C-alpha positions as a printed Julia matrix, in Angstrom:
90×3 Matrix{Float64}:
   4.23   -9.62   25.79
   3.43  -12.55   23.5
   0.19  -10.88   22.46
   2.03   -7.7    21.5
   4.56   -9.65   19.44
   1.73  -11.48   17.68
  -0.07   -8.22   16.92
   3.09   -6.66   15.48
   3.73   -9.73   13.33
   0.14   -9.66   12.05
   0.43   -5.96   11.2
   3.65   -6.67    9.34
   1.94   -9.41    7.32
  -0.99   -7.11    6.49
   1.41   -4.38    5.38
   3.26   -6.84    3.14
   0.0    -8.01    1.62
  -1.14   -4.43    1.01
   2.19   -3.58   -0.65
   1.54   -6.41   -3.12
  -2.01   -5.16   -3.7
  -0.61   -1.7    -4.51
   2.0    -3.16   -6.88
  -0.59   -5.29   -8.69
  -3.02   -2.36   -8.94
  -0.27   -0.13  -10.37
   0.74   -2.75  -12.92
  -2.85   -3.33  -14.0
  -3.32    0.36  -14.75
  -0.73    0.07  -17.52
  -2.89   -2.3   -19.59
  -6.26   -0.47  -19.3
  -8.37   -3.34  -17.96
 -12.13   -3.58  -18.06
 -13.37   -1.35  -15.2
 -16.29   -3.73  -14.6
 -13.99   -6.67  -13.87
 -14.5    -7.69  -10.21
 -10.76   -8.02   -9.58
 -10.09   -4.54  -10.95
 -12.96   -3.12   -8.89
 -11.63   -4.77   -5.74
  -8.12   -3.46   -6.33
  -9.51    0.04   -6.92
 -11.61   -0.12   -3.76
  -8.55   -1.15   -1.76
  -6.13    1.42   -3.18
  -8.02    4.5    -4.36
  -9.01    5.82   -0.89
  -5.36    5.83    0.18
  -4.21    7.31   -3.14
  -6.8    10.08   -2.76
  -5.53   10.86    0.74
  -1.94   11.05   -0.54
  -2.92   13.17   -3.56
  -4.71   15.63   -1.28
  -1.46   16.55    0.5
   1.3    15.78   -2.0
   1.34   16.62   -5.71
   1.91   13.14   -7.12
   1.57   13.58  -10.87
   4.9    14.41  -12.47
   5.13   14.35  -16.24
   1.86   12.44  -16.55
   3.02    9.68  -14.21
   1.17    9.21  -10.93
   3.66    8.61   -8.15
   1.14    7.96   -5.38
   1.72    4.15   -5.47
   5.45    4.71   -5.02
   4.88    7.13   -2.14
   2.46    4.68   -0.53
   4.88    1.76   -0.86
   7.71    3.82    0.65
   5.48    4.85    3.55
   4.37    1.26    4.14
   7.96    0.03    4.05
   8.9     2.69    6.6
   6.08    1.59    8.91
   7.1    -2.04    8.51
  10.72   -1.17    9.33
   9.53    0.7    12.39
   7.45   -2.28   13.5
  10.33   -4.69   12.99
  12.61   -2.46   15.07
   9.99   -2.38   17.83
   9.75   -6.14   17.63
  13.53   -6.53   17.97
  13.59   -4.44   21.12
  10.97   -6.58   22.83
């Protein structure tokens, strides 16, 4: 039981961290950073595979604005809410 609670808490922390990575990556795209910057490359490596998966199934560009980060954040928040509800029932 304690192990399951610990795993759920760790998953929640990872989801929170990834939400911040998505937010930072989305904000950085507004300023057109150097694509050879290691931080920018790391953020792209962490976010682009998930964005590509979302874009494959949902049309995310509306009026020239890519909404895949917003969709991803909403999905992650839903998963985190689900995990917290599971944790409360234990």
